[in-house]
Backbone bond lengths (Angstrom), bond angles and torsions (degrees), N, CA, C in turn:
res aa  C-N    CA-C-N  psi(-1)  N-CA   C-N-CA  omega(-1)  CA-C   N-CA-C  phi
1 M - - - 1.466 - - 1.510 109.10 -
2 K 1.333 115.88 128.81 1.443 119.65 -175.97 1.521 110.50 -78.49
3 N 1.332 115.59 145.90 1.460 122.18 179.00 1.536 108.57 -82.60
4 L 1.364 115.59 116.30 1.472 119.59 -177.67 1.514 112.97 -96.46
5 I 1.352 117.40 -2.74 1.467 120.80 -177.48 1.516 108.80 -64.82
6 G 1.360 116.31 133.05 1.457 121.77 178.03 1.502 113.72 85.13
7 K 1.332 117.20 -4.89 1.459 118.82 178.93 1.527 110.21 -94.52
8 R 1.299 117.65 139.34 1.474 122.59 179.65 1.517 109.63 -81.29
9 M 1.356 112.63 142.80 1.461 117.83 178.14 1.518 109.70 -78.04
10 A 1.278 116.18 142.20 1.463 121.16 -179.93 1.521 109.32 -70.75
11 P 1.332 118.43 144.28 1.469 120.44 178.45 1.516 111.53 -60.43
12 S 1.382 114.21 151.43 1.459 119.63 -177.46 1.522 110.51 -65.40
13 K 1.333 114.52 139.79 1.457 120.49 177.64 1.520 112.32 -99.92
14 H 1.377 117.07 9.46 1.472 120.38 -177.87 1.524 109.07 -64.03
15 P 1.330 119.76 135.08 1.482 122.23 -174.08 1.529 113.35 -67.03
16 L 1.345 119.75 -21.35 1.471 121.97 -179.08 1.514 113.22 -93.62
17 A 1.314 118.12 -2.47 1.466 120.53 -174.41 1.522 110.88 -60.85
18 G 1.339 117.97 -44.66 1.465 120.77 -178.39 1.514 112.32 -64.82
19 V 1.335 116.77 -38.70 1.467 121.11 179.27 1.514 110.88 -63.56
20 L 1.336 116.81 -44.26 1.463 120.75 -179.53 1.511 111.57 -63.46
21 I 1.337 116.60 -41.80 1.464 120.13 179.80 1.531 110.05 -63.39
22 G 1.343 117.19 -39.42 1.463 120.20 178.88 1.514 112.55 -64.55
23 L 1.337 117.67 -42.02 1.465 121.28 178.75 1.509 111.35 -63.81
24 L 1.320 117.11 -41.32 1.466 120.59 178.78 1.517 110.82 -62.37
25 S 1.312 118.42 -37.31 1.458 122.00 179.83 1.524 110.98 -65.55
26 V 1.355 117.75 -42.48 1.459 121.71 179.29 1.518 110.88 -64.30
27 C 1.345 117.22 -45.41 1.465 121.02 -179.15 1.516 110.73 -63.08
28 A 1.312 117.37 -37.77 1.456 120.29 -178.40 1.517 111.54 -66.95
29 S 1.345 117.95 -26.51 1.462 121.07 -177.87 1.517 112.77 -81.60
30 L 1.344 119.21 -15.15 1.460 122.01 179.47 1.518 109.89 -79.53
31 P 1.360 117.85 132.70 1.465 119.51 177.32 1.519 110.78 -72.51
32 V 1.320 116.55 150.98 1.467 120.85 178.61 1.514 107.26 -87.44
33 L 1.346 116.97 99.03 1.456 122.10 -174.76 1.515 113.13 -116.99
34 A 1.310 119.08 -8.61 1.461 120.46 -170.96 1.511 111.33 -124.29
35 A 1.326 113.83 144.60 1.462 120.64 172.40 1.516 107.86 -81.60
36 P 1.321 117.77 164.13 1.466 119.80 178.24 1.523 111.60 -53.70
37 G 1.316 116.88 129.93 1.461 121.72 179.90 1.512 113.71 93.97
38 D 1.373 117.86 -13.86 1.459 120.87 178.36 1.517 110.33 -87.64
39 T 1.358 114.56 164.06 1.459 120.01 175.88 1.515 109.39 -82.32
40 L 1.313 117.22 132.41 1.449 121.57 179.94 1.520 108.87 -87.36
41 E 1.363 116.45 119.66 1.445 120.95 -179.19 1.521 109.71 -119.28
42 P 1.338 118.10 144.29 1.452 120.16 176.91 1.525 111.34 -60.53
43 Q 1.325 117.55 146.85 1.452 122.45 -177.44 1.530 111.64 -58.97
44 Q 1.342 117.83 -38.35 1.442 121.32 -177.59 1.523 111.46 -61.47
45 F 1.343 117.48 -38.51 1.463 121.51 179.67 1.522 111.01 -64.97
46 L 1.338 116.96 -41.87 1.456 120.89 -179.75 1.517 110.83 -65.78
47 E 1.320 118.22 -39.80 1.453 121.12 179.44 1.518 111.07 -66.10
48 T 1.342 117.71 -37.13 1.464 121.38 178.29 1.522 110.65 -64.03
49 N 1.342 117.13 -40.52 1.470 119.99 177.31 1.511 110.93 -58.66
50 A 1.325 117.53 -43.00 1.457 121.23 -178.12 1.529 110.78 -64.51
51 I 1.337 117.36 -39.20 1.459 120.89 -179.35 1.529 110.80 -66.93
52 D 1.331 117.73 -35.36 1.461 121.67 -176.74 1.525 112.65 -74.34
53 Q 1.323 118.93 -8.06 1.457 122.00 -178.52 1.526 109.90 -126.56
54 P 1.347 117.75 72.96 1.461 120.26 -178.18 1.519 111.81 -67.68
55 A 1.332 116.14 157.20 1.466 120.49 179.22 1.524 109.64 -61.01
56 G 1.348 116.58 143.69 1.453 121.48 176.94 1.515 114.60 83.61
57 S 1.340 119.14 5.13 1.457 121.04 -175.08 1.522 112.85 -87.48
58 V 1.319 119.67 -13.55 1.462 122.50 -178.85 1.515 109.33 -132.36
59 F 1.348 115.98 164.20 1.455 120.28 178.11 1.527 111.12 -73.90
60 E 1.311 115.10 144.25 1.450 121.89 162.66 1.520 106.81 -115.94
61 Y 1.354 116.65 161.20 1.460 119.78 -171.50 1.525 111.82 -131.35
62 L 1.316 114.24 146.80 1.465 122.29 168.10 1.520 107.13 -120.84
63 S 1.330 117.12 114.96 1.466 122.28 179.79 1.517 109.61 -104.76
64 I 1.340 116.27 136.53 1.471 122.11 -179.70 1.527 107.82 -130.64
65 A 1.324 116.91 121.19 1.469 121.21 -179.46 1.523 110.48 -72.65
66 G 1.325 116.56 146.75 1.459 120.99 178.98 1.518 113.37 -60.80
67 S 1.337 116.92 -31.02 1.467 121.08 -177.01 1.525 112.90 -68.77
68 T 1.343 118.54 -10.84 1.469 120.82 178.96 1.527 112.39 -94.71
69 F 1.324 118.44 -5.14 1.468 122.34 178.76 1.527 110.78 -76.00
70 Q 1.334 115.77 150.64 1.462 121.94 -179.74 1.524 110.23 -120.37
71 P 1.364 117.92 143.60 1.474 120.55 -179.12 1.529 112.14 -70.42
72 H 1.336 115.70 148.74 1.470 120.78 176.15 1.519 111.34 -68.46
73 D 1.305 116.41 -35.50 1.467 122.46 -173.68 1.525 109.17 -112.37
74 N 1.334 115.36 132.58 1.472 119.85 -179.59 1.521 113.29 -64.21
75 S 1.337 116.82 -20.18 1.469 119.67 -178.99 1.529 111.98 -80.64
76 T 1.316 117.13 -12.69 1.466 120.42 179.93 1.525 109.85 -73.55
77 T 1.316 115.73 132.32 1.465 120.55 176.94 1.528 109.18 -113.16
78 Y 1.309 114.77 149.45 1.457 119.37 -178.83 1.518 109.09 -153.13
79 S 1.321 115.78 167.92 1.456 120.93 -177.23 1.524 109.61 -138.39
80 Y 1.327 114.82 153.80 1.456 121.06 178.12 1.523 109.09 -81.60
81 S 1.328 116.28 124.61 1.466 121.13 -177.34 1.523 112.33 -88.65
82 G 1.326 116.66 -21.72 1.454 121.39 -175.94 1.519 110.76 113.12
83 S 1.333 116.17 154.09 1.471 122.61 176.88 1.522 113.08 57.23
84 G 1.331 116.72 34.71 1.456 121.17 177.30 1.513 114.85 84.31
85 C 1.333 118.29 1.94 1.467 122.45 -177.48 1.533 111.19 -98.69
86 I 1.341 115.76 152.69 1.460 121.79 174.77 1.529 108.71 -131.32
87 H 1.337 115.99 161.46 1.457 120.88 172.45 1.530 108.99 -141.62
88 K 1.328 115.24 149.73 1.458 121.11 -179.68 1.525 110.22 -77.41
89 T 1.342 116.47 142.97 1.466 120.82 178.82 1.523 112.68 -119.33
90 G 1.336 117.37 -8.95 1.457 119.71 179.00 1.521 112.15 171.27
91 G 1.334 115.50 175.76 1.457 121.64 179.87 1.513 112.47 104.47
92 S 1.333 114.99 164.42 1.463 120.36 -174.95 1.526 112.89 -86.30
93 S 1.330 118.49 -19.67 1.459 121.33 -178.46 1.530 110.73 -109.52
94 S 1.319 114.72 142.05 1.478 120.18 178.89 1.521 111.98 -108.95
95 L 1.338 117.99 7.49 1.453 121.59 -172.56 1.530 112.29 -91.06
96 F 1.325 115.05 133.56 1.458 123.23 175.50 1.531 107.47 -128.87
97 A 1.330 117.18 155.00 1.462 119.07 -176.61 1.528 111.50 -145.16
98 H 1.327 114.19 157.52 1.462 122.10 174.29 1.520 107.88 -151.18
99 K 1.338 117.43 136.14 1.466 119.95 178.25 1.519 110.04 -72.73
100 A 1.319 115.47 149.84 1.468 122.01 176.87 1.526 107.86 -119.46
101 I 1.319 116.82 118.15 1.460 121.82 179.33 1.518 108.48 -104.76
102 L 1.317 115.79 113.13 1.458 123.13 -178.54 1.527 109.12 -122.86
103 P 1.330 118.30 155.51 1.462 120.19 -178.36 1.524 112.21 -68.75
104 D 1.332 116.20 142.99 1.461 121.08 175.41 1.529 110.13 -55.85
105 G 1.328 115.53 135.80 1.457 120.25 179.23 1.509 114.61 89.76
106 A 1.342 117.72 -10.35 1.469 120.27 176.91 1.532 109.26 -65.90
107 V 1.322 116.09 147.67 1.465 121.26 178.12 1.526 108.41 -111.48
108 V 1.321 116.03 111.32 1.463 121.77 -178.74 1.528 109.25 -77.71
109 K 1.340 116.13 134.49 1.461 121.38 -176.53 1.524 114.02 -115.59
110 F 1.351 117.24 -43.65 1.465 119.86 -174.66 1.527 111.29 -143.54
111 L 1.319 115.19 154.21 1.463 123.17 170.51 1.527 107.57 -122.19
112 R 1.326 116.91 123.45 1.469 121.06 178.03 1.523 108.98 -108.52
113 L 1.327 115.61 135.09 1.462 123.40 179.84 1.522 109.76 -106.11
114 Y 1.338 116.40 135.00 1.467 122.55 175.54 1.526 108.40 -113.85
115 Y 1.331 117.44 138.02 1.461 120.18 -170.89 1.520 111.37 -158.39
116 V 1.344 114.21 169.36 1.467 123.55 164.65 1.514 105.80 -125.07
117 D 1.320 117.58 117.79 1.463 121.49 -173.81 1.529 109.14 -136.78
118 T 1.332 117.00 111.19 1.463 121.11 178.84 1.525 111.86 -122.31
119 V 1.352 116.41 12.49 1.471 121.12 -177.66 1.527 109.10 -128.17
120 S 1.339 115.83 -179.00 1.469 120.66 -176.79 1.525 112.21 -78.71
121 S 1.311 117.94 -21.85 1.463 121.30 179.40 1.525 110.27 -73.59
122 N 1.331 116.78 149.65 1.460 121.83 -177.14 1.523 112.14 -111.83
123 I 1.335 114.95 157.95 1.465 122.71 166.58 1.521 107.64 -105.25
124 L 1.325 116.41 137.58 1.458 122.06 178.28 1.522 109.09 -120.03
125 A 1.331 116.15 146.39 1.464 120.89 173.85 1.526 108.43 -130.50
126 F 1.332 116.10 139.71 1.452 122.68 -176.07 1.529 110.17 -125.89
127 F 1.327 116.48 137.19 1.462 122.38 169.66 1.527 105.94 -94.83
128 T 1.330 115.95 108.46 1.467 121.52 -168.86 1.516 110.93 -121.84
129 T 1.340 116.25 137.18 1.467 121.01 176.77 1.524 109.70 -116.70
130 Y 1.340 115.82 152.73 1.463 123.09 -177.99 1.526 108.27 -130.35
131 D 1.355 116.19 135.65 1.466 119.36 -175.90 1.529 113.89 -94.66
132 G 1.325 118.08 0.68 1.454 121.24 179.43 1.519 113.85 82.14
133 A 1.321 118.18 -1.38 1.469 121.95 -179.70 1.528 110.68 -116.58
134 G 1.323 116.46 20.76 1.458 120.78 178.08 1.520 114.31 92.99
135 N 1.316 117.38 3.54 1.462 120.15 -178.48 1.534 110.41 -108.92
136 F 1.322 115.86 148.07 1.461 119.97 176.51 1.522 109.25 -137.33
137 N 1.330 115.22 161.54 1.453 121.24 -178.30 1.522 108.68 -140.96
138 E 1.328 116.22 120.68 1.464 120.85 175.85 1.526 107.94 -85.19
139 R 1.348 115.59 100.09 1.467 121.11 -172.56 1.524 112.31 -70.02
140 T 1.319 116.84 -35.58 1.462 120.99 175.37 1.516 108.63 -161.55
141 S 1.320 116.43 165.10 1.464 121.24 178.48 1.518 109.36 -147.35
142 V 1.332 115.11 162.98 1.460 120.91 -179.74 1.522 108.02 -149.79
143 S 1.330 116.34 146.26 1.464 121.89 -175.74 1.523 110.73 -122.92
144 S 1.339 114.70 149.15 1.465 119.38 172.33 1.518 109.23 -71.85
145 A 1.316 116.14 163.37 1.461 121.47 178.95 1.521 109.07 -89.79
146 S 1.311 116.78 120.78 1.461 121.28 -176.84 1.523 111.61 -60.48
147 G 1.325 115.23 134.07 1.451 120.61 173.46 1.512 114.01 62.17
148 S 1.314 116.81 31.67 1.460 118.78 178.70 1.532 109.43 -71.94
149 S 1.307 116.28 176.39 1.462 120.15 -175.44 1.525 112.74 -77.08
150 G 1.336 117.17 -4.15 1.463 119.46 179.39 1.508 111.68 145.68
151 I 1.322 116.11 -119.75 1.458 120.84 -176.37 1.522 110.03 -66.25
152 G 1.337 115.40 135.23 1.457 119.17 179.06 1.511 111.37 -160.93
153 S 1.324 115.77 177.28 1.458 121.69 174.75 1.516 108.13 -145.17
154 A 1.332 115.66 156.83 1.461 121.11 -179.91 1.524 108.15 -141.83
155 L 1.339 115.68 147.92 1.458 121.70 -175.91 1.519 110.27 -111.47
156 S 1.323 115.79 137.05 1.460 121.23 179.66 1.525 110.92 -73.77
157 P 1.331 117.88 166.47 1.466 119.96 167.61 1.532 109.72 -62.11
158 E 1.334 115.72 155.22 1.465 120.59 -179.34 1.524 111.12 -71.56
159 I 1.335 116.04 140.40 1.461 121.76 174.05 1.525 108.34 -128.64
160 N 1.327 115.40 171.52 1.455 121.69 176.02 1.526 108.04 -136.38
161 F 1.323 114.62 76.52 1.465 119.86 -177.91 1.521 109.14 -106.22
162 T 1.332 116.24 122.60 1.458 121.52 179.13 1.526 109.62 -92.41
163 V 1.308 115.96 125.11 1.469 121.39 -176.59 1.527 110.34 -72.50
164 D 1.332 115.44 128.21 1.462 122.77 172.85 1.518 106.84 -136.45
165 R 1.315 116.21 97.28 1.471 120.31 -172.72 1.523 112.30 -70.17
166 N 1.335 117.98 -14.51 1.456 120.08 175.26 1.522 112.14 -76.04
167 S 1.337 116.63 -22.47 1.462 120.98 -174.69 1.520 113.87 -109.38
168 N 1.339 117.30 -30.76 1.466 119.72 -173.50 1.526 112.04 -139.77
169 A 1.330 114.69 132.49 1.465 120.33 167.32 1.516 108.03 -88.79
170 I 1.333 116.55 152.33 1.469 120.69 -177.17 1.518 109.80 -121.85
171 N 1.312 115.79 130.08 1.458 123.15 172.99 1.520 109.76 -125.19
172 I 1.323 115.56 144.05 1.463 120.09 165.59 1.524 106.54 -99.41
173 V 1.322 115.99 120.04 1.470 121.19 -179.32 1.518 108.31 -108.27
174 A 1.318 116.52 129.89 1.462 122.00 179.05 1.524 109.63 -116.75
175 N 1.312 116.00 132.72 1.458 122.57 173.57 1.527 107.10 -103.64
176 L 1.341 116.36 111.43 1.471 121.13 -173.87 1.518 113.65 -82.28
177 G 1.327 117.73 5.72 1.457 120.63 173.35 1.519 113.35 80.86
178 T 1.320 115.62 -171.07 1.459 121.73 -173.83 1.518 113.32 -94.96
179 Q 1.311 117.40 -8.84 1.462 120.60 -178.25 1.528 110.14 -74.34
180 N 1.315 117.96 140.20 1.464 122.25 -179.50 1.522 112.30 -117.08
181 D 1.326 116.24 38.46 1.462 120.14 176.54 1.528 108.51 -151.57
182 N 1.329 116.14 -178.27 1.460 119.47 -171.77 1.528 114.54 -82.63
183 T 1.340 117.03 12.32 1.463 119.20 173.38 1.534 111.05 -75.05
184 L 1.342 116.67 -12.84 1.457 122.26 177.06 1.529 107.78 -133.44
185 Q 1.318 116.78 107.54 1.466 121.74 -174.34 1.524 111.01 -121.86
186 F 1.324 114.45 140.98 1.460 121.55 175.17 1.529 108.10 -102.57
187 C 1.345 115.82 119.14 1.469 119.99 -173.41 1.523 113.98 -106.40
188 G 1.331 117.59 -11.12 1.457 119.36 175.08 1.513 113.47 135.20
189 V 1.340 114.74 -174.95 1.461 121.31 -179.38 1.528 109.46 -138.20
190 R 1.319 115.08 163.33 1.458 121.28 172.44 1.525 108.52 -137.42
191 I 1.323 116.04 127.00 1.465 121.95 179.90 1.525 108.29 -99.59
192 A 1.329 116.42 125.82 1.464 121.66 176.11 1.526 108.34 -100.94
193 Y 1.330 116.04 130.07 1.474 119.33 -178.00 1.526 110.30 -147.92
194 H 1.327 114.51 159.41 1.457 121.32 171.09 1.521 107.69 -92.71
195 A 1.315 116.17 128.64 1.461 120.60 179.67 1.520 109.81 -67.12
196 P 1.341 117.15 154.96 1.462 119.71 177.28 1.529 110.65 -59.94
197 I 1.315 116.94 142.68 1.459 121.59 178.27 1.520 109.00 -84.93
198 T 1.307 115.70 118.74 1.464 120.40 179.38 1.517 111.62 -109.57
199 D 1.339 117.30 -20.50 1.457 121.61 178.83 1.524 108.32 -91.47
200 R 1.329 117.38 89.87 1.452 120.52 -174.35 1.528 112.93 -71.53
201 I 1.337 117.56 -22.86 1.465 119.87 -177.01 1.525 110.77 -66.50
202 F 1.351 116.40 -45.56 1.457 120.46 -175.39 1.527 112.18 -105.64
203 A 1.331 118.20 14.83 1.460 121.07 -173.04 1.526 112.36 -62.11
204 N 1.331 118.10 -37.06 1.469 119.53 -178.59 1.516 112.25 -109.01
205 G 1.349 117.44 17.81 1.455 120.87 177.66 1.516 113.82 60.35
206 F 1.326 116.46 33.01 1.460 123.27 -179.82 1.523 112.41 67.61
207 D 1.364 118.44 18.68 1.462 119.02 175.10 1.513 109.68 -64.97
208 L 1.347 115.84 153.41 1.447 120.05 -179.98 1.525 111.93 -75.98
209 T 1.343 116.75 -22.44 1.462 120.10 179.80 1.523 109.62 -70.71
210 P 1.316 119.50 122.43 1.472 120.42 -178.29 1.513 111.41 -69.32
211 L 1.345 116.24 156.17 1.443 120.36 178.93 1.519 110.04 -73.01
């Protein structure tokens, strides 16, 4: 019997050995980016997606249901209409309000009003700021369409208000009109804004114009 100690084994002559080694090399070079059931994408592709979508490039939204608004006057009475909507049932004041908390540096662009309006009276919504010294500013407003067929929404004119919570508090004020029944319902608002830009490197897409 020959002594095999210290002798090297000859490489495998199996015809599939080279193919298997090549496949193992390719798999080892792929980064582990996906959980079971997810699509595995190369790291470079994912990084390119992130670069193409810089912070502040799309709208973000704050939605507030009408049922969360509170009347300015304690004598005002109102009722829940359903689906987040309310309607006034009595009292001398038609004003309701809700605070809007937005991130510092956000740029507010639009206020959208949601309503049910089947009569001639209108609902109004205001984007209002307060400076803490007794002054307020109605930055924009939007009205329902009188005598519409029912459920609808309306968009305010565009504004460019930069949020600074150290200087201004923000309220959305709604005027529910003169109607005291569910033919005129306030269903809520949606604020469209650009989020603050935190990624300063890609904020202007490499434009030469400084921010």
